[in-house]
mmCIF file of the N, C-alpha and C atoms, coordinates in Angstrom:
data_MODEL
# 
_entry.id   MODEL 
# 
loop_
_atom_site.group_PDB 
_atom_site.id 
_atom_site.type_symbol 
_atom_site.label_atom_id 
_atom_site.label_alt_id 
_atom_site.label_comp_id 
_atom_site.label_asym_id 
_atom_site.label_entity_id 
_atom_site.label_seq_id 
_atom_site.pdbx_PDB_ins_code 
_atom_site.Cartn_x 
_atom_site.Cartn_y 
_atom_site.Cartn_z 
_atom_site.occupancy 
_atom_site.B_iso_or_equiv 
_atom_site.pdbx_formal_charge 
_atom_site.auth_seq_id 
_atom_site.auth_comp_id 
_atom_site.auth_asym_id 
_atom_site.auth_atom_id 
_atom_site.pdbx_PDB_model_num 
ATOM 1   N N  . MET A 1 1  ? 0.841   -1.130  -0.044  1.00 0.00 ? 1  MET A N  1 
ATOM 2   C CA . MET A 1 1  ? 0.057   0.036   -0.004  1.00 0.00 ? 1  MET A CA 1 
ATOM 3   C C  . MET A 1 1  ? 0.922   1.289   0.017   1.00 0.00 ? 1  MET A C  1 
ATOM 4   N N  . SER A 1 2  ? 0.351   2.217   -0.686  1.00 0.00 ? 2  SER A N  1 
ATOM 5   C CA . SER A 1 2  ? 1.110   3.459   -0.765  1.00 0.00 ? 2  SER A CA 1 
ATOM 6   C C  . SER A 1 2  ? 0.665   4.453   0.338   1.00 0.00 ? 2  SER A C  1 
ATOM 7   N N  . SER A 1 3  ? 1.525   5.307   0.661   1.00 0.00 ? 3  SER A N  1 
ATOM 8   C CA . SER A 1 3  ? 1.179   6.339   1.746   1.00 0.00 ? 3  SER A CA 1 
ATOM 9   C C  . SER A 1 3  ? 0.453   7.475   1.057   1.00 0.00 ? 3  SER A C  1 
ATOM 10  N N  . SER A 1 4  ? -0.467  8.109   1.866   1.00 0.00 ? 4  SER A N  1 
ATOM 11  C CA . SER A 1 4  ? -1.204  9.229   1.394   1.00 0.00 ? 4  SER A CA 1 
ATOM 12  C C  . SER A 1 4  ? -0.528  10.574  1.612   1.00 0.00 ? 4  SER A C  1 
ATOM 13  N N  . LEU A 1 5  ? 0.769   10.440  2.157   1.00 0.00 ? 5  LEU A N  1 
ATOM 14  C CA . LEU A 1 5  ? 1.446   11.626  2.537   1.00 0.00 ? 5  LEU A CA 1 
ATOM 15  C C  . LEU A 1 5  ? 1.855   12.525  1.288   1.00 0.00 ? 5  LEU A C  1 
ATOM 16  N N  . PRO A 1 6  ? 2.128   11.980  0.172   1.00 0.00 ? 6  PRO A N  1 
ATOM 17  C CA . PRO A 1 6  ? 2.487   12.851  -0.975  1.00 0.00 ? 6  PRO A CA 1 
ATOM 18  C C  . PRO A 1 6  ? 1.307   13.656  -1.428  1.00 0.00 ? 6  PRO A C  1 
ATOM 19  N N  . ALA A 1 7  ? 0.135   13.157  -1.299  1.00 0.00 ? 7  ALA A N  1 
ATOM 20  C CA . ALA A 1 7  ? -1.085  13.852  -1.769  1.00 0.00 ? 7  ALA A CA 1 
ATOM 21  C C  . ALA A 1 7  ? -1.300  15.028  -0.814  1.00 0.00 ? 7  ALA A C  1 
ATOM 22  N N  . VAL A 1 8  ? -1.149  14.817  0.546   1.00 0.00 ? 8  VAL A N  1 
ATOM 23  C CA . VAL A 1 8  ? -1.281  15.842  1.541   1.00 0.00 ? 8  VAL A CA 1 
ATOM 24  C C  . VAL A 1 8  ? -0.166  16.934  1.352   1.00 0.00 ? 8  VAL A C  1 
ATOM 25  N N  . TYR A 1 9  ? 1.020   16.473  1.029   1.00 0.00 ? 9  TYR A N  1 
ATOM 26  C CA . TYR A 1 9  ? 2.090   17.476  0.929   1.00 0.00 ? 9  TYR A CA 1 
ATOM 27  C C  . TYR A 1 9  ? 1.827   18.395  -0.310  1.00 0.00 ? 9  TYR A C  1 
ATOM 28  N N  . ILE A 1 10 ? 1.505   17.761  -1.437  1.00 0.00 ? 10 ILE A N  1 
ATOM 29  C CA . ILE A 1 10 ? 1.164   18.602  -2.555  1.00 0.00 ? 10 ILE A CA 1 
ATOM 30  C C  . ILE A 1 10 ? -0.012  19.493  -2.420  1.00 0.00 ? 10 ILE A C  1 
ATOM 31  N N  . LEU A 1 11 ? -1.017  19.047  -1.640  1.00 0.00 ? 11 LEU A N  1 
ATOM 32  C CA . LEU A 1 11 ? -2.159  19.797  -1.357  1.00 0.00 ? 11 LEU A CA 1 
ATOM 33  C C  . LEU A 1 11 ? -1.780  21.004  -0.525  1.00 0.00 ? 11 LEU A C  1 
ATOM 34  N N  . ILE A 1 12 ? -1.011  20.810  0.482   1.00 0.00 ? 12 ILE A N  1 
ATOM 35  C CA . ILE A 1 12 ? -0.489  21.944  1.349   1.00 0.00 ? 12 ILE A CA 1 
ATOM 36  C C  . ILE A 1 12 ? 0.283   22.903  0.474   1.00 0.00 ? 12 ILE A C  1 
ATOM 37  N N  . LEU A 1 13 ? 1.136   22.422  -0.403  1.00 0.00 ? 13 LEU A N  1 
ATOM 38  C CA . LEU A 1 13 ? 1.858   23.276  -1.295  1.00 0.00 ? 13 LEU A CA 1 
ATOM 39  C C  . LEU A 1 13 ? 0.929   24.095  -2.197  1.00 0.00 ? 13 LEU A C  1 
ATOM 40  N N  . ALA A 1 14 ? -0.054  23.522  -2.729  1.00 0.00 ? 14 ALA A N  1 
ATOM 41  C CA . ALA A 1 14 ? -0.929  24.176  -3.597  1.00 0.00 ? 14 ALA A CA 1 
ATOM 42  C C  . ALA A 1 14 ? -1.754  25.253  -2.867  1.00 0.00 ? 14 ALA A C  1 
ATOM 43  N N  . VAL A 1 15 ? -2.186  24.920  -1.665  1.00 0.00 ? 15 VAL A N  1 
ATOM 44  C CA . VAL A 1 15 ? -2.909  25.888  -0.822  1.00 0.00 ? 15 VAL A CA 1 
ATOM 45  C C  . VAL A 1 15 ? -1.972  27.067  -0.527  1.00 0.00 ? 15 VAL A C  1 
ATOM 46  N N  . LEU A 1 16 ? -0.782  26.772  -0.181  1.00 0.00 ? 16 LEU A N  1 
ATOM 47  C CA . LEU A 1 16 ? 0.180   27.919  0.182   1.00 0.00 ? 16 LEU A CA 1 
ATOM 48  C C  . LEU A 1 16 ? 0.471   28.753  -1.101  1.00 0.00 ? 16 LEU A C  1 
ATOM 49  N N  . ALA A 1 17 ? 0.671   28.179  -2.308  1.00 0.00 ? 17 ALA A N  1 
ATOM 50  C CA . ALA A 1 17 ? 0.778   28.824  -3.469  1.00 0.00 ? 17 ALA A CA 1 
ATOM 51  C C  . ALA A 1 17 ? -0.466  29.659  -3.852  1.00 0.00 ? 17 ALA A C  1 
ATOM 52  N N  . GLY A 1 18 ? -1.629  29.180  -3.474  1.00 0.00 ? 18 GLY A N  1 
ATOM 53  C CA . GLY A 1 18 ? -2.875  29.910  -3.647  1.00 0.00 ? 18 GLY A CA 1 
ATOM 54  C C  . GLY A 1 18 ? -2.942  31.143  -2.791  1.00 0.00 ? 18 GLY A C  1 
ATOM 55  N N  . GLY A 1 19 ? -2.578  31.008  -1.529  1.00 0.00 ? 19 GLY A N  1 
ATOM 56  C CA . GLY A 1 19 ? -2.508  32.040  -0.620  1.00 0.00 ? 19 GLY A CA 1 
ATOM 57  C C  . GLY A 1 19 ? -1.582  33.170  -0.978  1.00 0.00 ? 19 GLY A C  1 
ATOM 58  N N  . ILE A 1 20 ? -0.394  32.747  -1.507  1.00 0.00 ? 20 ILE A N  1 
ATOM 59  C CA . ILE A 1 20 ? 0.558   33.744  -1.944  1.00 0.00 ? 20 ILE A CA 1 
ATOM 60  C C  . ILE A 1 20 ? 0.112   34.532  -3.178  1.00 0.00 ? 20 ILE A C  1 
ATOM 61  N N  . GLY A 1 21 ? -0.569  33.703  -4.103  1.00 0.00 ? 21 GLY A N  1 
ATOM 62  C CA . GLY A 1 21 ? -1.179  34.382  -5.207  1.00 0.00 ? 21 GLY A CA 1 
ATOM 63  C C  . GLY A 1 21 ? -2.328  35.199  -4.919  1.00 0.00 ? 21 GLY A C  1 
ATOM 64  N N  . TRP A 1 22 ? -3.062  34.900  -3.863  1.00 0.00 ? 22 TRP A N  1 
ATOM 65  C CA . TRP A 1 22 ? -4.240  35.753  -3.409  1.00 0.00 ? 22 TRP A CA 1 
ATOM 66  C C  . TRP A 1 22 ? -3.749  37.041  -2.922  1.00 0.00 ? 22 TRP A C  1 
ATOM 67  N N  . PHE A 1 23 ? -2.699  37.059  -2.064  1.00 0.00 ? 23 PHE A N  1 
ATOM 68  C CA . PHE A 1 23 ? -2.267  38.227  -1.425  1.00 0.00 ? 23 PHE A CA 1 
ATOM 69  C C  . PHE A 1 23 ? -1.283  39.067  -2.175  1.00 0.00 ? 23 PHE A C  1 
ATOM 70  N N  . SER A 1 24 ? -0.738  38.482  -3.256  1.00 0.00 ? 24 SER A N  1 
ATOM 71  C CA . SER A 1 24 ? 0.250   39.271  -4.068  1.00 0.00 ? 24 SER A CA 1 
ATOM 72  C C  . SER A 1 24 ? -0.307  39.881  -5.282  1.00 0.00 ? 24 SER A C  1 
ATOM 73  N N  . THR A 1 25 ? -1.529  39.688  -5.530  1.00 0.00 ? 25 THR A N  1 
ATOM 74  C CA . THR A 1 25 ? -2.134  40.262  -6.738  1.00 0.00 ? 25 THR A CA 1 
ATOM 75  C C  . THR A 1 25 ? -2.234  41.791  -6.562  1.00 0.00 ? 25 THR A C  1 
ATOM 76  N N  . PRO A 1 26 ? -1.867  42.502  -7.565  1.00 0.00 ? 26 PRO A N  1 
ATOM 77  C CA . PRO A 1 26 ? -1.968  43.983  -7.476  1.00 0.00 ? 26 PRO A CA 1 
ATOM 78  C C  . PRO A 1 26 ? -3.434  44.489  -7.433  1.00 0.00 ? 26 PRO A C  1 
ATOM 79  N N  . LYS A 1 27 ? -3.621  45.670  -6.865  1.00 0.00 ? 27 LYS A N  1 
ATOM 80  C CA . LYS A 1 27 ? -4.932  46.296  -6.838  1.00 0.00 ? 27 LYS A CA 1 
ATOM 81  C C  . LYS A 1 27 ? -5.239  46.782  -8.183  1.00 0.00 ? 27 LYS A C  1 
ATOM 82  N N  . GLY A 1 28 ? -6.529  46.706  -8.551  1.00 0.00 ? 28 GLY A N  1 
ATOM 83  C CA . GLY A 1 28 ? -6.882  47.301  -9.907  1.00 0.00 ? 28 GLY A CA 1 
ATOM 84  C C  . GLY A 1 28 ? -8.282  46.702  -10.328 1.00 0.00 ? 28 GLY A C  1 
ATOM 85  N N  . PRO A 1 29 ? -8.633  47.084  -11.489 1.00 0.00 ? 29 PRO A N  1 
ATOM 86  C CA . PRO A 1 29 ? -9.948  46.615  -12.020 1.00 0.00 ? 29 PRO A CA 1 
ATOM 87  C C  . PRO A 1 29 ? -10.009 45.195  -12.325 1.00 0.00 ? 29 PRO A C  1 
ATOM 88  N N  . ASN A 1 30 ? -8.843  44.487  -12.548 1.00 0.00 ? 30 ASN A N  1 
ATOM 89  C CA . ASN A 1 30 ? -8.754  43.060  -12.882 1.00 0.00 ? 30 ASN A CA 1 
ATOM 90  C C  . ASN A 1 30 ? -8.363  42.157  -11.764 1.00 0.00 ? 30 ASN A C  1 
ATOM 91  N N  . GLN A 1 31 ? -8.408  42.724  -10.612 1.00 0.00 ? 31 GLN A N  1 
ATOM 92  C CA . GLN A 1 31 ? -7.853  41.928  -9.441  1.00 0.00 ? 31 GLN A CA 1 
ATOM 93  C C  . GLN A 1 31 ? -8.639  40.617  -9.240  1.00 0.00 ? 31 GLN A C  1 
ATOM 94  N N  . THR A 1 32 ? -9.982  40.692  -9.313  1.00 0.00 ? 32 THR A N  1 
ATOM 95  C CA . THR A 1 32 ? -10.789 39.476  -9.178  1.00 0.00 ? 32 THR A CA 1 
ATOM 96  C C  . THR A 1 32 ? -10.495 38.472  -10.200 1.00 0.00 ? 32 THR A C  1 
ATOM 97  N N  . LEU A 1 33 ? -10.256 38.933  -11.514 1.00 0.00 ? 33 LEU A N  1 
ATOM 98  C CA . LEU A 1 33 ? -9.950  38.035  -12.596 1.00 0.00 ? 33 LEU A CA 1 
ATOM 99  C C  . LEU A 1 33 ? -8.609  37.367  -12.404 1.00 0.00 ? 33 LEU A C  1 
ATOM 100 N N  . VAL A 1 34 ? -7.655  38.036  -11.968 1.00 0.00 ? 34 VAL A N  1 
ATOM 101 C CA . VAL A 1 34 ? -6.241  37.482  -11.717 1.00 0.00 ? 34 VAL A CA 1 
ATOM 102 C C  . VAL A 1 34 ? -6.406  36.561  -10.611 1.00 0.00 ? 34 VAL A C  1 
ATOM 103 N N  . ARG A 1 35 ? -7.029  36.770  -9.517  1.00 0.00 ? 35 ARG A N  1 
ATOM 104 C CA . ARG A 1 35 ? -7.100  35.829  -8.412  1.00 0.00 ? 35 ARG A CA 1 
ATOM 105 C C  . ARG A 1 35 ? -7.877  34.637  -8.845  1.00 0.00 ? 35 ARG A C  1 
ATOM 106 N N  . THR A 1 36 ? -8.979  34.773  -9.532  1.00 0.00 ? 36 THR A N  1 
ATOM 107 C CA . THR A 1 36 ? -9.718  33.596  -10.020 1.00 0.00 ? 36 THR A CA 1 
ATOM 108 C C  . THR A 1 36 ? -8.865  32.766  -10.922 1.00 0.00 ? 36 THR A C  1 
ATOM 109 N N  . SER A 1 37 ? -8.083  33.330  -11.753 1.00 0.00 ? 37 SER A N  1 
ATOM 110 C CA . SER A 1 37 ? -7.250  32.595  -12.777 1.00 0.00 ? 37 SER A CA 1 
ATOM 111 C C  . SER A 1 37 ? -6.147  31.875  -11.984 1.00 0.00 ? 37 SER A C  1 
ATOM 112 N N  . ILE A 1 38 ? -5.547  32.500  -11.031 1.00 0.00 ? 38 ILE A N  1 
ATOM 113 C CA . ILE A 1 38 ? -4.522  31.764  -10.332 1.00 0.00 ? 38 ILE A CA 1 
ATOM 114 C C  . ILE A 1 38 ? -5.069  30.646  -9.429  1.00 0.00 ? 38 ILE A C  1 
ATOM 115 N N  . LEU A 1 39 ? -6.162  30.851  -8.787  1.00 0.00 ? 39 LEU A N  1 
ATOM 116 C CA . LEU A 1 39 ? -6.751  29.733  -8.005  1.00 0.00 ? 39 LEU A CA 1 
ATOM 117 C C  . LEU A 1 39 ? -7.255  28.606  -8.806  1.00 0.00 ? 39 LEU A C  1 
ATOM 118 N N  . LEU A 1 40 ? -7.853  28.954  -10.016 1.00 0.00 ? 40 LEU A N  1 
ATOM 119 C CA . LEU A 1 40 ? -8.325  27.886  -10.832 1.00 0.00 ? 40 LEU A CA 1 
ATOM 120 C C  . LEU A 1 40 ? -7.219  27.130  -11.563 1.00 0.00 ? 40 LEU A C  1 
ATOM 121 N N  . THR A 1 41 ? -6.119  27.814  -11.885 1.00 0.00 ? 41 THR A N  1 
ATOM 122 C CA . THR A 1 41 ? -5.019  27.094  -12.436 1.00 0.00 ? 41 THR A CA 1 
ATOM 123 C C  . THR A 1 41 ? -4.403  26.104  -11.459 1.00 0.00 ? 41 THR A C  1 
ATOM 124 N N  . LEU A 1 42 ? -4.239  26.542  -10.178 1.00 0.00 ? 42 LEU A N  1 
ATOM 125 C CA . LEU A 1 42 ? -3.646  25.686  -9.143  1.00 0.00 ? 42 LEU A CA 1 
ATOM 126 C C  . LEU A 1 42 ? -4.605  24.532  -8.886  1.00 0.00 ? 42 LEU A C  1 
ATOM 127 N N  . ALA A 1 43 ? -5.855  24.746  -8.856  1.00 0.00 ? 43 ALA A N  1 
ATOM 128 C CA . ALA A 1 43 ? -6.821  23.617  -8.621  1.00 0.00 ? 43 ALA A CA 1 
ATOM 129 C C  . ALA A 1 43 ? -6.778  22.622  -9.744  1.00 0.00 ? 43 ALA A C  1 
ATOM 130 N N  . CYS A 1 44 ? -6.786  23.073  -10.985 1.00 0.00 ? 44 CYS A N  1 
ATOM 131 C CA . CYS A 1 44 ? -6.733  22.140  -12.103 1.00 0.00 ? 44 CYS A CA 1 
ATOM 132 C C  . CYS A 1 44 ? -5.382  21.422  -12.182 1.00 0.00 ? 44 CYS A C  1 
ATOM 133 N N  . CYS A 1 45 ? -4.279  22.100  -11.863 1.00 0.00 ? 45 CYS A N  1 
ATOM 134 C CA . CYS A 1 45 ? -3.011  21.267  -11.820 1.00 0.00 ? 45 CYS A CA 1 
ATOM 135 C C  . CYS A 1 45 ? -2.970  20.335  -10.739 1.00 0.00 ? 45 CYS A C  1 
ATOM 136 N N  . TYR A 1 46 ? -3.600  20.630  -9.590  1.00 0.00 ? 46 TYR A N  1 
ATOM 137 C CA . TYR A 1 46 ? -3.480  19.710  -8.370  1.00 0.00 ? 46 TYR A CA 1 
ATOM 138 C C  . TYR A 1 46 ? -4.416  18.504  -8.816  1.00 0.00 ? 46 TYR A C  1 
ATOM 139 N N  . LEU A 1 47 ? -5.596  18.701  -9.358  1.00 0.00 ? 47 LEU A N  1 
ATOM 140 C CA . LEU A 1 47 ? -6.499  17.621  -9.749  1.00 0.00 ? 47 LEU A CA 1 
ATOM 141 C C  . LEU A 1 47 ? -5.845  16.752  -10.818 1.00 0.00 ? 47 LEU A C  1 
ATOM 142 N N  . MET A 1 48 ? -5.206  17.316  -11.800 1.00 0.00 ? 48 MET A N  1 
ATOM 143 C CA . MET A 1 48 ? -4.529  16.520  -12.826 1.00 0.00 ? 48 MET A CA 1 
ATOM 144 C C  . MET A 1 48 ? -3.406  15.709  -12.173 1.00 0.00 ? 48 MET A C  1 
ATOM 145 N N  . TRP A 1 49 ? -2.635  16.302  -11.268 1.00 0.00 ? 49 TRP A N  1 
ATOM 146 C CA . TRP A 1 49 ? -1.603  15.564  -10.685 1.00 0.00 ? 49 TRP A CA 1 
ATOM 147 C C  . TRP A 1 49 ? -2.168  14.348  -9.791  1.00 0.00 ? 49 TRP A C  1 
ATOM 148 N N  . MET A 1 50 ? -3.288  14.644  -9.119  1.00 0.00 ? 50 MET A N  1 
ATOM 149 C CA . MET A 1 50 ? -3.926  13.634  -8.165  1.00 0.00 ? 50 MET A CA 1 
ATOM 150 C C  . MET A 1 50 ? -4.476  12.533  -9.035  1.00 0.00 ? 50 MET A C  1 
ATOM 151 N N  . VAL A 1 51 ? -5.083  12.800  -10.175 1.00 0.00 ? 51 VAL A N  1 
ATOM 152 C CA . VAL A 1 51 ? -5.648  11.737  -11.006 1.00 0.00 ? 51 VAL A CA 1 
ATOM 153 C C  . VAL A 1 51 ? -4.488  10.863  -11.526 1.00 0.00 ? 51 VAL A C  1 
ATOM 154 N N  . THR A 1 52 ? -3.430  11.475  -12.030 1.00 0.00 ? 52 THR A N  1 
ATOM 155 C CA . THR A 1 52 ? -2.298  10.677  -12.432 1.00 0.00 ? 52 THR A CA 1 
ATOM 156 C C  . THR A 1 52 ? -1.629  9.855   -11.371 1.00 0.00 ? 52 THR A C  1 
ATOM 157 N N  . PHE A 1 53 ? -1.528  10.488  -10.174 1.00 0.00 ? 53 PHE A N  1 
ATOM 158 C CA . PHE A 1 53 ? -0.879  9.807   -9.049  1.00 0.00 ? 53 PHE A CA 1 
ATOM 159 C C  . PHE A 1 53 ? -1.747  8.606   -8.617  1.00 0.00 ? 53 PHE A C  1 
ATOM 160 N N  . LEU A 1 54 ? -2.952  8.735   -8.481  1.00 0.00 ? 54 LEU A N  1 
ATOM 161 C CA . LEU A 1 54 ? -3.912  7.653   -8.117  1.00 0.00 ? 54 LEU A CA 1 
ATOM 162 C C  . LEU A 1 54 ? -4.069  6.563   -9.246  1.00 0.00 ? 54 LEU A C  1 
ATOM 163 N N  . ALA A 1 55 ? -3.952  7.049   -10.490 1.00 0.00 ? 55 ALA A N  1 
ATOM 164 C CA . ALA A 1 55 ? -3.972  5.980   -11.580 1.00 0.00 ? 55 ALA A CA 1 
ATOM 165 C C  . ALA A 1 55 ? -2.696  5.093   -11.491 1.00 0.00 ? 55 ALA A C  1 
ATOM 166 N N  . GLN A 1 56 ? -1.607  5.614   -11.042 1.00 0.00 ? 56 GLN A N  1 
ATOM 167 C CA . GLN A 1 56 ? -0.325  4.837   -10.931 1.00 0.00 ? 56 GLN A CA 1 
ATOM 168 C C  . GLN A 1 56 ? -0.274  4.088   -9.651  1.00 0.00 ? 56 GLN A C  1 
ATOM 169 N N  . VAL A 1 57 ? -0.872  4.537   -8.561  1.00 0.00 ? 57 VAL A N  1 
ATOM 170 C CA . VAL A 1 57 ? -0.841  3.805   -7.339  1.00 0.00 ? 57 VAL A CA 1 
ATOM 171 C C  . VAL A 1 57 ? -1.864  2.691   -7.223  1.00 0.00 ? 57 VAL A C  1 
ATOM 172 N N  . HIS A 1 58 ? -3.041  2.991   -7.812  1.00 0.00 ? 58 HIS A N  1 
ATOM 173 C CA . HIS A 1 58 ? -4.149  2.014   -7.747  1.00 0.00 ? 58 HIS A CA 1 
ATOM 174 C C  . HIS A 1 58 ? -4.718  1.842   -9.157  1.00 0.00 ? 58 HIS A C  1 
ATOM 175 N N  . PRO A 1 59 ? -4.083  1.134   -10.039 1.00 0.00 ? 59 PRO A N  1 
ATOM 176 C CA . PRO A 1 59 ? -4.532  0.900   -11.438 1.00 0.00 ? 59 PRO A CA 1 
ATOM 177 C C  . PRO A 1 59 ? -5.857  0.211   -11.417 1.00 0.00 ? 59 PRO A C  1 
ATOM 178 N N  . LEU A 1 60 ? -6.594  0.388   -12.467 1.00 0.00 ? 60 LEU A N  1 
ATOM 179 C CA . LEU A 1 60 ? -7.996  -0.171  -12.575 1.00 0.00 ? 60 LEU A CA 1 
ATOM 180 C C  . LEU A 1 60 ? -7.741  -1.719  -12.980 1.00 0.00 ? 60 LEU A C  1 
ATOM 181 N N  . GLU A 1 61 ? -6.821  -1.986  -13.712 1.00 0.00 ? 61 GLU A N  1 
ATOM 182 C CA . GLU A 1 61 ? -6.461  -3.385  -14.158 1.00 0.00 ? 61 GLU A CA 1 
ATOM 183 C C  . GLU A 1 61 ? -5.188  -3.839  -13.662 1.00 0.00 ? 61 GLU A C  1 
ATOM 184 N N  . ARG A 1 62 ? -5.087  -5.036  -13.270 1.00 0.00 ? 62 ARG A N  1 
ATOM 185 C CA . ARG A 1 62 ? -3.736  -5.587  -12.961 1.00 0.00 ? 62 ARG A CA 1 
ATOM 186 C C  . ARG A 1 62 ? -3.009  -5.904  -14.238 1.00 0.00 ? 62 ARG A C  1 
ATOM 187 N N  . PRO A 1 63 ? -1.704  -5.831  -14.216 1.00 0.00 ? 63 PRO A N  1 
ATOM 188 C CA . PRO A 1 63 ? -0.929  -6.155  -15.369 1.00 0.00 ? 63 PRO A CA 1 
ATOM 189 C C  . PRO A 1 63 ? -1.109  -7.609  -15.621 1.00 0.00 ? 63 PRO A C  1 
ATOM 190 N N  . ARG A 1 64 ? -1.179  -8.083  -16.962 1.00 0.00 ? 64 ARG A N  1 
ATOM 191 C CA . ARG A 1 64 ? -1.343  -9.379  -17.302 1.00 0.00 ? 64 ARG A CA 1 
ATOM 192 C C  . ARG A 1 64 ? -0.003  -10.032 -17.842 1.00 0.00 ? 64 ARG A C  1 
ATOM 193 N N  . ARG A 1 65 ? 0.248   -11.145 -17.469 1.00 0.00 ? 65 ARG A N  1 
ATOM 194 C CA . ARG A 1 65 ? 1.410   -11.849 -17.881 1.00 0.00 ? 65 ARG A CA 1 
ATOM 195 C C  . ARG A 1 65 ? 1.126   -12.462 -19.239 1.00 0.00 ? 65 ARG A C  1 
ATOM 196 N N  . SER A 1 66 ? 2.054   -12.177 -20.239 1.00 0.00 ? 66 SER A N  1 
ATOM 197 C CA . SER A 1 66 ? 1.920   -12.660 -21.560 1.00 0.00 ? 66 SER A CA 1 
ATOM 198 C C  . SER A 1 66 ? 2.408   -14.141 -21.569 1.00 0.00 ? 66 SER A C  1 
ATOM 199 N N  . LEU A 1 67 ? 1.604   -15.019 -22.178 1.00 0.00 ? 67 LEU A N  1 
ATOM 200 C CA . LEU A 1 67 ? 1.983   -16.438 -22.197 1.00 0.00 ? 67 LEU A CA 1 
ATOM 201 C C  . LEU A 1 67 ? 2.507   -16.887 -23.615 1.00 0.00 ? 67 LEU A C  1 
ATOM 202 N N  . VAL A 1 68 ? 3.267   -15.983 -24.157 1.00 0.00 ? 68 VAL A N  1 
ATOM 203 C CA . VAL A 1 68 ? 3.955   -16.309 -25.536 1.00 0.00 ? 68 VAL A CA 1 
ATOM 204 C C  . VAL A 1 68 ? 5.162   -17.181 -25.306 1.00 0.00 ? 68 VAL A C  1 
ATOM 205 N N  . GLU A 1 69 ? 5.023   -18.351 -25.968 1.00 0.00 ? 69 GLU A N  1 
ATOM 206 C CA . GLU A 1 69 ? 6.133   -19.362 -25.934 1.00 0.00 ? 69 GLU A CA 1 
ATOM 207 C C  . GLU A 1 69 ? 7.001   -19.152 -27.138 1.00 0.00 ? 69 GLU A C  1 
ATOM 208 N N  . GLU A 1 70 ? 8.293   -19.206 -26.912 1.00 0.00 ? 70 GLU A N  1 
ATOM 209 C CA . GLU A 1 70 ? 9.224   -19.110 -28.055 1.00 0.00 ? 70 GLU A CA 1 
ATOM 210 C C  . GLU A 1 70 ? 9.881   -20.427 -28.328 1.00 0.00 ? 70 GLU A C  1 
# 
């Protein structure tokens, strides 16, 4: 069995990056758009990483041994 610690570590990293992006956006008319773009980008990247990670840790099918005789 694999540990769930990598998923938690990456989630904490993504939340910290989102917080930094939230507080570092400059004031202006597009502040909400920039914040939304940053948070959506981080959320999509985390979800893509998590799907790939889980697909490798818990595959849907077991590998099959080929019975080719030479």
